[in-house]
C-alpha positions as CSV (number, residue, x, y, z in Angstrom):
1,M,63.0,21.1,35.7
2,K,64.1,19.6,39.0
3,K,60.4,19.7,40.2
4,S,59.4,17.8,37.1
5,L,62.0,15.2,37.6
6,V,61.0,14.7,41.3
7,A,57.4,14.4,40.3
8,L,58.2,11.8,37.6
9,A,60.3,9.8,40.1
10,V,57.4,9.8,42.6
11,L,54.9,8.7,40.0
12,S,57.3,5.9,38.9
13,T,57.6,4.7,42.5
14,V,53.8,4.7,43.0
15,G,53.4,2.8,39.7
16,A,56.0,0.2,40.6
17,G,54.4,-0.3,44.0
18,A,51.0,-0.9,42.5
19,F,52.4,-3.3,40.0
20,A,54.2,-5.2,42.7
21,Q,50.9,-5.7,44.6
22,S,49.3,-7.5,41.6
23,S,50.1,-10.7,39.8
24,V,48.8,-12.7,36.8
25,T,49.8,-16.3,36.3
26,L,49.5,-18.6,33.3
27,F,49.4,-22.3,34.4
28,G,48.5,-25.7,33.1
29,V,48.8,-29.5,33.2
30,A,49.4,-32.0,30.4
31,D,48.7,-35.7,31.3
32,L,49.0,-38.4,28.7
33,N,49.0,-42.2,28.9
34,A,49.0,-45.4,26.9
35,R,45.7,-47.1,27.9
36,Y,44.3,-50.6,27.6
37,S,40.6,-51.2,28.3
38,D,38.3,-54.2,28.2
39,N,34.5,-54.0,28.7
40,G,34.0,-57.8,28.7
41,S,32.9,-57.7,25.1
42,A,35.6,-55.7,23.3
43,K,39.2,-54.5,23.8
44,L,40.7,-51.1,23.1
45,Y,44.2,-49.7,22.9
46,S,44.5,-45.9,22.9
47,L,46.7,-42.9,23.6
48,S,44.5,-41.2,26.2
49,Q,44.9,-38.6,28.9
50,D,44.1,-37.6,32.5
51,G,45.4,-40.7,34.3
52,I,46.3,-38.9,37.6
53,V,45.2,-35.3,36.9
54,S,42.9,-33.5,34.5
55,S,44.7,-31.7,31.6
56,R,44.0,-28.0,31.6
57,L,45.1,-24.5,30.7
58,G,44.3,-21.5,32.8
59,V,45.1,-18.0,33.9
60,R,44.6,-16.5,37.4
61,G,45.4,-13.2,39.0
62,V,45.2,-11.4,42.3
63,E,45.4,-7.7,43.4
64,D,46.1,-6.5,46.9
65,L,43.5,-3.8,47.7
66,G,45.0,-2.9,51.0
67,G,43.5,-3.4,54.5
68,G,43.8,-7.2,54.2
69,M,41.5,-7.3,51.2
70,R,42.3,-8.9,47.8
71,A,40.5,-9.2,44.5
72,S,41.2,-12.1,42.2
73,F,40.0,-14.0,39.1
74,W,40.5,-17.6,37.9
75,F,39.7,-18.7,34.4
76,E,40.5,-22.4,33.6
77,G,39.5,-24.7,30.7
78,A,40.0,-28.3,29.6
79,M,42.5,-29.3,26.9
80,N,43.2,-32.5,25.0
81,P,47.0,-32.9,24.7
82,D,46.6,-36.2,22.8
83,T,45.2,-34.4,19.8
84,G,46.0,-30.8,20.4
85,T,42.3,-29.8,20.3
86,P,41.0,-27.4,22.8
87,G,38.8,-29.9,24.6
88,G,36.1,-27.3,25.4
89,Q,38.6,-24.5,26.1
90,T,35.8,-22.2,27.1
91,W,36.9,-21.7,30.7
92,Q,34.2,-24.1,31.9
93,R,36.5,-25.9,34.4
94,R,36.3,-22.7,36.5
95,S,35.4,-19.1,35.8
96,T,35.3,-17.0,38.9
97,V,35.9,-13.5,40.4
98,S,36.5,-13.2,44.2
99,L,36.9,-10.8,47.0
100,T,38.9,-12.1,50.0
101,S,39.4,-10.5,53.5
102,G,39.9,-11.6,57.1
103,F,36.2,-12.6,57.1
104,G,36.6,-15.1,54.3
105,E,36.1,-15.2,50.6
106,I,33.1,-14.4,48.4
107,R,33.3,-16.1,45.0
108,A,31.0,-15.7,42.0
109,G,30.8,-17.5,38.6
110,R,31.2,-21.2,37.5
111,D,32.8,-23.1,40.3
112,Y,33.1,-26.6,41.9
113,T,30.2,-27.5,44.2
114,P,30.8,-28.2,47.9
115,T,29.5,-31.8,47.4
116,F,32.2,-32.6,44.8
117,W,35.2,-31.7,47.0
118,N,34.9,-34.7,49.3
119,L,34.6,-37.0,46.3
120,T,37.9,-35.9,44.8
121,Q,40.0,-34.9,47.8
122,F,39.5,-38.2,49.6
123,D,40.0,-40.4,46.6
124,P,43.6,-41.8,46.3
125,F,43.2,-41.4,42.5
126,G,41.8,-37.9,42.7
127,T,38.7,-38.9,40.5
128,N,41.0,-39.4,37.5
129,G,42.0,-42.3,35.3
130,V,41.0,-46.0,35.4
131,G,41.2,-46.1,39.2
132,A,38.9,-43.2,39.9
133,Y,36.2,-43.5,42.5
134,S,33.8,-41.7,40.1
135,N,34.0,-44.7,37.8
136,I,31.4,-46.5,39.9
137,H,29.8,-43.5,41.5
138,A,26.0,-43.2,41.7
139,S,26.2,-40.7,38.8
140,N,27.8,-43.2,36.4
141,G,25.4,-45.8,35.2
142,A,22.8,-47.7,37.1
143,G,20.0,-47.6,34.5
144,G,16.4,-46.5,35.0
145,Q,14.7,-43.1,34.9
146,T,15.8,-41.9,38.3
147,A,19.5,-42.9,37.7
148,N,19.4,-41.2,34.3
149,V,18.3,-38.0,36.0
150,I,21.2,-38.2,38.5
151,S,23.8,-39.0,35.8
152,N,22.7,-36.0,33.8
153,L,22.8,-33.5,36.6
154,T,24.8,-30.4,35.7
155,T,25.8,-29.8,39.4
156,L,27.6,-33.1,40.1
157,V,31.0,-31.4,39.8
158,R,30.4,-27.7,39.1
159,A,27.5,-25.2,39.0
160,N,26.9,-22.2,36.8
161,N,25.7,-18.8,38.0
162,S,26.9,-19.5,41.5
163,I,27.7,-17.4,44.5
164,G,29.9,-19.0,47.2
165,Y,31.3,-18.2,50.6
166,F,34.5,-19.7,52.1
167,L,35.4,-19.5,55.7
168,P,38.8,-17.8,56.5
169,G,41.7,-20.0,57.2
170,N,42.3,-18.9,60.8
171,L,39.6,-20.9,62.6
172,G,41.7,-23.5,64.4
173,G,41.5,-26.1,61.7
174,I,37.8,-25.6,60.8
175,Y,37.1,-25.0,57.1
176,G,34.0,-24.8,55.1
177,Q,32.0,-23.3,52.3
178,A,28.4,-22.7,51.1
179,M,27.1,-22.1,47.6
180,V,23.8,-21.1,45.9
181,A,23.4,-21.3,42.1
182,A,20.6,-19.7,40.1
183,N,18.7,-21.9,37.6
184,E,18.1,-19.2,35.0
185,A,16.3,-21.9,32.8
186,A,13.6,-24.6,33.0
187,P,14.6,-27.1,35.7
188,V,15.5,-30.0,33.5
189,N,18.2,-31.7,35.6
190,G,18.8,-28.1,36.3
191,N,21.4,-25.8,37.7
192,K,19.3,-24.6,40.7
193,Y,21.6,-25.8,43.5
194,F,22.2,-25.2,47.2
195,G,25.1,-26.9,49.1
196,A,27.5,-26.6,52.0
197,R,30.6,-28.3,53.3
198,I,32.2,-28.2,56.8
199,G,35.5,-29.9,57.7
200,Y,38.2,-30.1,60.3
201,M,41.9,-30.5,59.6
202,A,44.6,-30.7,62.3
203,G,47.7,-32.8,62.5
204,P,47.2,-36.1,60.7
205,L,43.4,-35.9,60.7
206,N,41.2,-34.4,58.0
207,V,37.4,-35.0,58.0
208,A,34.6,-33.3,56.2
209,A,30.9,-33.6,55.5
210,S,28.8,-32.0,52.8
211,Y,25.2,-31.7,51.6
212,G,23.7,-30.4,48.4
213,Q,20.4,-30.4,46.6
214,T,19.5,-29.8,43.0
215,T,16.0,-29.0,41.6
216,V,15.1,-31.2,38.5
217,L,11.9,-32.0,36.7
218,P,9.6,-34.1,39.0
219,V,10.3,-37.9,39.0
220,A,7.7,-39.9,40.9
221,G,6.4,-36.7,42.5
222,D,9.8,-35.5,43.7
223,D,11.8,-32.6,42.1
224,T,14.9,-32.5,44.3
225,V,18.0,-34.6,44.1
226,Q,19.7,-34.7,47.5
227,N,23.4,-35.5,47.7
228,F,25.2,-36.2,51.0
229,N,28.7,-37.4,51.7
230,V,31.1,-37.7,54.5
231,A,34.8,-38.5,54.2
232,G,38.1,-38.4,56.0
233,S,41.8,-39.2,56.0
234,F,44.4,-40.0,58.6
235,K,48.1,-39.8,58.1
236,L,50.4,-42.2,59.9
237,G,54.0,-41.7,58.9
238,N,54.1,-42.3,55.1
239,L,50.7,-43.9,55.0
240,T,47.5,-41.9,54.5
241,A,44.3,-43.9,54.9
242,M,41.1,-42.6,53.3
243,A,37.4,-43.4,53.6
244,Q,34.2,-42.1,52.1
245,Y,30.4,-42.6,52.3
246,G,28.0,-41.0,50.0
247,R,24.3,-41.1,49.1
248,F,22.1,-39.7,46.3
249,S,18.3,-39.7,46.9
250,L,15.5,-39.0,44.5
251,A,11.9,-40.1,45.0
252,S,12.0,-43.5,46.7
253,T,15.4,-44.5,45.4
254,D,18.8,-44.2,47.2
255,Y,22.2,-44.7,45.5
256,T,24.9,-45.4,48.0
257,N,28.7,-45.4,47.5
258,Y,31.6,-46.4,49.8
259,L,35.3,-46.1,49.5
260,L,38.3,-47.5,51.5
261,G,41.8,-46.7,50.3
262,G,45.0,-44.9,50.8
263,T,48.4,-43.8,49.6
264,F,51.9,-44.8,50.8
265,G,55.0,-42.7,50.1
266,M,58.5,-44.1,49.7
267,G,60.9,-41.5,48.5
268,A,59.9,-40.4,45.0
269,L,57.4,-43.3,44.8
270,T,53.7,-43.1,45.9
271,F,51.6,-46.3,46.0
272,K,47.8,-46.0,45.7
273,A,45.0,-48.5,46.3
274,A,41.3,-48.3,46.8
275,Y,38.2,-50.5,47.1
276,S,34.9,-48.9,46.3
277,S,31.3,-50.0,45.9
278,F,27.9,-48.8,44.5
279,E,24.5,-49.9,45.6
280,N,21.0,-49.2,44.3
281,S,18.2,-49.5,46.8
282,S,15.5,-50.2,44.2
283,T,17.1,-52.6,41.8
284,A,19.8,-55.2,41.5
285,A,22.3,-52.8,40.1
286,D,25.4,-53.0,42.3
287,A,29.1,-52.7,41.4
288,T,32.5,-52.9,43.0
289,Q,35.9,-51.6,41.9
290,I,39.4,-52.6,43.0
291,A,42.2,-50.2,41.9
292,A,45.9,-49.9,42.4
293,G,48.6,-47.6,41.1
294,V,52.1,-46.2,41.5
295,Q,53.5,-42.8,40.8
296,Y,57.2,-41.9,40.5
297,D,58.0,-38.2,40.8
298,L,60.9,-37.2,38.5
299,S,60.6,-33.6,39.9
300,R,58.0,-31.5,41.7
301,R,56.2,-30.9,38.3
302,T,56.8,-34.1,36.4
303,A,55.8,-37.7,37.2
304,L,55.5,-41.1,35.7
305,Y,52.6,-43.4,36.7
306,T,50.7,-46.6,36.1
307,N,47.2,-47.5,37.3
308,V,45.0,-50.6,36.9
309,S,41.4,-51.3,37.9
310,R,38.8,-54.0,37.8
311,I,35.1,-53.3,38.0
312,A,32.5,-56.0,38.7
313,N,28.9,-55.1,37.6
314,D,26.0,-57.0,39.1
315,G,22.5,-57.2,37.7
316,T,21.6,-54.1,35.6
317,A,24.6,-52.0,36.7
318,T,26.5,-50.4,33.8
319,T,29.4,-48.6,35.5
320,G,32.7,-48.6,33.6
321,A,36.3,-47.5,33.9
322,N,37.2,-44.0,32.7
323,F,38.5,-45.2,29.3
324,G,38.9,-41.7,28.0
325,T,39.6,-41.2,24.2
326,G,37.9,-44.0,22.2
327,T,35.5,-44.8,25.0
328,L,34.2,-48.4,25.1
329,A,30.6,-48.7,26.0
330,A,29.8,-49.9,29.6
331,I,28.1,-53.3,29.2
332,R,25.4,-54.1,31.7
333,G,26.5,-56.8,34.1
334,N,30.0,-57.2,32.6
335,N,33.3,-56.9,34.3
336,H,35.5,-54.0,33.1
337,T,39.3,-53.7,33.2
338,G,41.5,-50.7,32.7
339,L,45.3,-50.3,32.6
340,E,47.3,-47.1,31.8
341,V,51.0,-46.0,31.8
342,G,51.6,-42.3,31.5
343,V,53.4,-39.1,32.2
344,R,52.2,-35.9,33.8
345,H,53.8,-32.4,33.5
346,S,52.5,-29.3,35.2
347,F,53.7,-25.7,34.8
């Protein structure tokens, strides 16, 4: 009887240790706002979402395998808190399994592309809301066959069927990643992607460059969209200055984007501002955006915010602010205005 009790105690200890080395976390964000939008032809008032961060629901977990190796998973999907509908709750924001060790991380599944990270991390508005840099990005409305191919790429933000490698975090400030994604279908604005990103972060400085290419159906004899960007930020006291340069190339057409902006912290307040532009090398389809915003943190997880933006379209450009629910059509050559006041809560 004593031996049985001892054995049971040993098994209980082993089980408790194994459980302590694993964790599963449910997490999410809800971001709602009252939004006004004007496309130069019509006005819209709406209860919308995602003014400073994308609403989501997810579950992630990690297991310590010993010897410095960990296995993990991450499943995350979009949600629409303004209506309570799932918003494509199919885990398409991210669906990955990883193995991590001292040599870095191998990650497989649907994941963010290396070329997207600069776009969002060095945007004061985080590619969300009416002030987002992505509102006038090359992927958002220049007109013409080549532009339509770029705007319909499935690899602008994420790629399916991908395998990625991330450098370990002990390289003296150097970070980076590489990704390949299988097409697994006809290459119509396809998923066949290769990309890489390399950066350096130390003290107040953070800079990174990335390159990616996606195979599509041939346009004017070319079947590869090339995407290059370089970005950086510098922190000086409470001020963080940001800048970006990016270019899409397909056939004989280049689409170029620039951003200058930054954030300024003052206690619980964070002020944001950015100027960005879009240029088409083949046609008179250019656009500029001026955006400003302020965020007030009620706590680490809850914030109030307001953002405003003004987009000027020239020629055939049809870029437009991220109007969200009840989207107004982007009108060619018109100026667009967006204003939102909202709340964000994360858990």
